[in-house]
N, C-alpha and C positions, 0 to 999 in steps of 0.2 A: 389529525390528532383529536382525540376526544377525552375530556376530563370531567369528573363530577366533583363539585365543591360543596361540602356539607354545611349546615347552618353554623353561623358564627364565624365562618371563614369567608373572606372576600373572593370574588371570582378570580381575581389575580392577587388577592391577599393584601396584607398590610405592606407599608412601604419597605420595611426591612426584608420582608419575604420577597418582594419584587426584586430588590437589589441583590439579594444573596442567593436566590434560587431555591430557598427552602422555607417551609412554614414556620411561623413563630408559635411555639407551644405555649399554652396557658400554664401559669405556675401551679404546682401541686397544691391540693387542699391541705389544711393543717392536719398534723399527724393524728390528733385525738379524734378527728372526724372520720377516720378510716375504720371500716368494719373488717376484722380479720376474716379470711376465708379458710374454713376448715381444711386440714390436709386431705388431699384426694378429691376435694370437691371442685367442680368445674366453675370457672368464673362466668357469670351470665353474660351473654352477648349483648352488645349495645344495639338497641333497636334503631334501624335506619329511619331517617325522617320520612314521613308520609308525604307523597307527592300531592300538590294542590292542583287539581285539574280544573280548567276553566269551563264555563258553560259555552263560551264562544271563543275561538282563537282570535287574538287581536294583535295588531301591529301599531306602533306609534306613527303619527302623521301630523304635519304642520299645515293646517288648512289655508293659511295665508301665503303659502309658497307653492310654486308650480310643481307639477309632476312630470313636466316635459323632460325626458331623459337626456336631452342634449344640454339643457341649461339648469336643471334643478340642482340644489345644493347636495354635497356629499352627505352620506349618513342615512337617516331614516327615510328621506324622500327617495333616495336611490333604491333602498330595499323594497319599498312599495312599487316603484316603477319597474323593477326587475320582473314583477309578476304581470305587468301590463304590456310590456314591449319586448321584442326579440330582434336579434341582428342577423345579418347574412351568415355569420359564423358565430360560434361560441367557444370560449376557451375551457378545456376540460381540467381535471385535477392536475394534469401534468403540464398545463399551460400550453397545450397544443390546440390548434384550431379544428373545430368540427363543423362541417357544413350544416346550416340550419335552415334559414329562409332561402339560402342558395343551395340548389340541388347539385350543381357541378360547376366547374370553372376550367378555363384554359388560359395558359400564359404564353404570350408571344415574346420570347426573349429579345428578338431583333428590335422590336419597337417598345419594349417594356410595357406591354398592354395586357390587361386582364379582361377576359370576357366571362361574365358571371351569368349563369342561367338560373332564373328563379324557380323555386319549387312550385309545381302546378297545384292548384286547388286551395291555396292559402287565402284566407279572407281576414279582413279586419273584424273587430268585435261588433261593428255595425252591419256586417254582412257583405260589405263591398269587397271586391277582389284586390289583393295586393298587386300593384303594377310596377313596372320598371321606373315609371315617372315618380312614384312615391319614394322609391329607393334613391333615385338621383336627388330628389329634393332634400331628403334627410342627410345624404352625404355632403351635399353642397353646404347645408347649414352647419354640419359638423366641422367642415374645413375652416370655418371662420369663428368657431366657438372656442372659449377658453379651455374647455376640457379636452377637446380632440385636435386642436389646431396643430400642435407639435407632431403628433403621430401621423398626420395626413399631409405634412409639409411636402412630401415627395409627389403628391397627386397634382398633375397639371391640368387634367380635364376629366369630366364624368359625362357620359351620354347614355341615353335610354332609347331602346327600340324594341317593340314587341315584348317578349318575355326575357330580354337580356339587358344587362347593364355593362357598359364598357368603361373601364378605368385606365387612363393613360398616366404613366409615371414619368418623372423627369430623368429617371435612371433605373438600372436594374434592381430588383428586389424579389428574389424567389420565395421569401417568407412573408410577403405582404398580406396573405390571407389571414394571418394571425392578428392583423390590425383592424379587421373588419367585423369585430363583435359589437359594432356601434348600433344601438337600437334604432329601429325604423318606425316612423309614425306616418299616419295618413296625411298626404299632402293637402294643405288647406285647413288643417286643424291645429297647426303649430301654435297659433296664438291663444288657443284655449288653455285654461288652467290644467286640464287633463286631456291632452291630445289622444286621438284614437289609435290603438295599437292592435297587434295580432296575438298577444300573449294569452296565457291560460285563464286570466281573470280580466274583468272589466270593472271600471269604477262606477259607483252609483251613489247618489245622495237622496234617493227617494225617501220621503218621510222626514227629511231633515237630518238624518244620520248618515255619515260617510262610511262606506264599506266597499269591499270587493266582492263580486259575485262571479261564480264559475262561468267562463265563456263557453257557451254551448256549441259555438261554431268553430272552436279551436281546431286547427288542422291536425293536431295530434290525436284527436278523437276521444278526448276525455282523460280520466285518470287523476283529476285533481283530488287531493286528500280530503278537502272539505268544500262544501258548496259556497260558503260565505266566510269572509274574513272581516272582522270589525276593524275600523280605523279609529284609534283613540287619540284625541287631540293632545299634542305635546308641542308647545310653542318654541321650546328651546331644549338644550342638552340637559339641564338640571331637571326640567319637567319630565323628559324622557326617562331619566334614571329613576325618578320617583315613581313613574308609572310602572316601570319594570320591577322595582323592588316591592311594590305594593300589589303585584300580580295583575295590574290592569292590562298589561301587554305581556306577551310570552316570549318575544324574540327581539333582540337588538344586535347590531353589529358594532364592533369597536376595535380600535388599535390599542391593545393592552400595553404596548411599550412606546406609545407616542408622547408628544409634548405634554398633553393633558390626559393621562390615562384614567380610565374609570375603574371603579370597584363596585361590586354589587354583592350584598350580603344575602344569605338565605340559601334555599335549596336550588342552587344554580349550577348548570353545566356549561361548558364551552367546547366548541369545535374550531380548530384552526384550518385555514386554507392557505396554500402557497401563494406568494405574490412575486412580482418582478422587482421588488424594492431591494436594492443592493446596499449593504453597509460595507464600507471599505476604509482602509488607511491610505490616504493620498500622499504622494511624495513630491516634493519640489525638486524635480530632476534638473533644474537649471542652475543650482548652486551646490557647492560642496557642503557636506560630504555625500549627499544623496544623488549627485551626478555620477556616482560610482555604481555601475550595474551590479558588480559583485557584492557590494554592501546591501543594495536593495534586495538582491536575491537571498542573501543571508537573512534579512529581516522577514522575508516571505516565509522562511522556514521556522520563524521564531515563535509562532503562536499556536496554542491549542484551541482551535476554533470551536470544536465541540464543547469544550469547557466554557468558552465565552457565551455561547447560546444558552447553555444550561444554567450557568451561575448568574448571568447578568440580564438575560432576556427571559428568564423563567421558562425556557424551552420554546418560546414563540418565534421560531425561525429554523433555518437549515444552514449548518456550517457549509461554507463554500470556499474552494481554492481558486475558482475562476468566475468571471463575470457572466455566468449563465446559471440559472437555477438548477440545483441538484435534482429537483423534481422533473426537469425536462429530459426527454430522451436524447436531447442534443448535448447534454452535459458530458464532458470527456472524463468520465470516472477513471478510465485506465491511466490517466496522467496524474492522478492524485498521489501525494506522498504522505506517508504516515508520519504524524508528528513525533519527533524524537529530539530531546534536548541536546543530545550529543551531536546530532547532525547540524543543528543550529550553531552550536559552539564552534564546530569545525569549520563551517562555512564562514562564520564571522572572522575567525582567525585567518583563513585563507584570503579574505577580501583585502587585507592590508590596512584595515581601518584602525586609526589611532585617534582616540578622543581628544579633541582640542577645545571643545565648548559643549555646553548643554543645548541639545536640540529642542525646538519648540513644537509642541503638538497642539493644534487648535481644535476646539470642539464647541458646539453650540450649547450655551449654559442652560437654555430653557428645557432641555431634555435630560432628565436625571439618569436615564438608562445609558445614553450615549456618553455622558460624563463619566459614569462608572466604568464603562468599557474602556474609554480613553485612558483613565487612570490606571487600569489594569495593564493595558498594553505598554504604557509608559514605564510602569514599575518593572514589567518583564524585561524590557530592553535595558533599563538602568541596571538591573541585577546582573545582566549579561555583559555589562561593560560599555553600553551605549547610553550615556546619560540623556534623559529626556524629561522635560517638564511640561505639564499640561497648562494651557491657558484657555480658560472657559470664557467665552464672549457672548453677549446678546446677539440675536440673529443678524441685525443690520451690521454690527461691527465685524462679526464673523464673516459674513458674505463679502464685505469690503476688503477684509484682509486676504481672502482667497483670490479675489479679482486682482489685487495689487501684488500678489505673490509674497506677502509678508508672513512666511511660515517655513518650517522645515517639513512638518508632517501635519495632516489634518484628518479628523475622523468625519467622513462624509456619508451621505445617503442620497441615492438617486433612484427614481422610478424608471426602470428601463422599459422599452417596448417589447412586446412578446415575440417580435421577429428577431430579437437579440442583435439588433443593429447597434454597435458600440462606437459608431463614428463620432458622435458628439463628445463622447467621454475620452476617446483615445487618439483621434486623428490629429494631425498637425493643425493647430488653430481651432480645434473643436470647441464648441460653446461651453462645454462642461469640463474641458481639459485644463483645470486650474494648475496642475503640476507642470505645465509647459512641456509635456512630452512631445518630441518631434523626431520621428523615425520613419524613413522611406519604406522600410520593410513592413512596419506596422500598417502604414497607409495602404500598401499593396494587399496585405492580407485582409484588411477590413473590406476593401473593395471586392476581393475574391469571395468573401462570405456572402455579399449581397447578390452576386451573380451565379453562385454555385448551384449546380443541379444536386450534388451530394452535400447538403448543408452540414450534416454531422461531421464529415471528413474535413470540410473547410474550417469549421469552428474548432475542431481538434488541432489542426495545424496552427490556427491563430492562438489558441490557448497555450500550446507548447512554446510558442514564441514569447507570449506574455509571461509565462513561468520563468523563462531564462532572463528576460529583461526587467521584469517586475516594476513597471512604471506606476502601478498601484497594487495594493495588497488586499484582495477581497477577504472579507471576514465572514459574512453570512447574508442570506436573504431572509427578510422579515416575513412573518405570517400576519394575516388578518384574522380576526376572531368573530365567531357568532356566539352570543350568549343566549342561553335558553333556560326557561323554567324546567327543572329536571322532570323527565318522564312525560313531558307534554308532546314532544316531537320525537319520533323514532325513525331511524334510518336516513337522517338528513346527511347529505354530503355537499357542503358548501364549496364554492370556488372563489377566486379573487373578485369576480364581478357579480356572481350570482349566489346569494345565500341559499336559494332554493334550486340549486343546479339540478338535482335529481328529484324534482318535485313529485313526479308520478310514482317514485319508489319509496316515498316516505309516508308515515302514518302520523296523524295528529289525533291525540287522545283527548276527548272532552268528557266532562262530568255528566254522568247519567243520573237523573233525578228518579 
């Protein structure tokens, strides 16, 4: 999604615009200040704001923080590091893995072993060749890192020999390639503030100024839109925003519906990228009345998800009826049911539900967007005869209540892995299964998805089962956003992990003196 925001409007607007999904218009001028337009005359068109092109394209950067892609902080450091490092695979706009530093791979289902063949001729920015030992070292570090530990929990061993890397898993996973977009750094340089990578740019601090310079030995053979990218110091988030609004830097990334959303005034555009971040309504399936599958199924039909995304997330997301992103080719679109109030009312009546008490819906109070969505969902259910009251709690109290099961419903958010393994969320005893769902058929279908040769068919079967049982009610998948100074970058297509995903296909416009 691409949008242009003109002067005096925030990149995602004023708070009321954010929550209502529409812009707040300025009050009209006093009547006597208006000049009548003669009959038949054309009203003059408002001149579009003139783009402010920079002399040098610049990104924000924190010089006192590492650019190691395994351990660097989220945000601006990751944006810079995405131009320095590459993974065995990369996720495209549909969240599907594409071979990158890995040329090909084979999967042995009997032993749950992946054999990855590295692309020939790839070198690091210092001219040294990429080796299997480098890949093994990076994957071993990632397995113990905060950022990647959970996604690589299934890895039991990594070995390297010649031009191949072998990854042994503790169990089947035919979608494991989607987890290997982990950046690779040259072994032995991990402790440097800027480890050596294979990416399209390399870091330089020659002359005392930090900047990125085009990597002339990049295996893709060139095509970088500019030879040099300046790195402008920004010690923290506030400084980063100041640098952006004052045009010192031309691009930042942001979660525009997060706990601390940002706004940027001026001639600013944004582009959204799909993510694996699911927002959903969780059900306490262990106590009445939500132990009734027919009632949960009725609630599943009760929400206009497209409206939720538009009105409360300002369009920064994709409505979803299943815990798989609608951007993915694995999403079972054929199973979707068109929202209809009558269908919801009929299903609710058929469930046999009789209100005996007001249900509690928990939500984290620190995120105003989630609170607004939760209040809308609660009001929708209350209006339909299912009384629900929202309880907004600070994060620690909210988390404790989920673990203790002290709720009927909760508005939750989880970052799923791109292999769409839902085990932690829905399996019996799963670490994220706060609703206490325990169903042998669900467990069997989850396992079948991990071992399936036809993953689309296996996920469709699982989702059909989830639609009938409704242990949780998916609402949407959030987007992440790239904010740009308007007209500076043309043709950019960001993805969840790579703001410059199609780097060689974009153009950066600079001021010509």
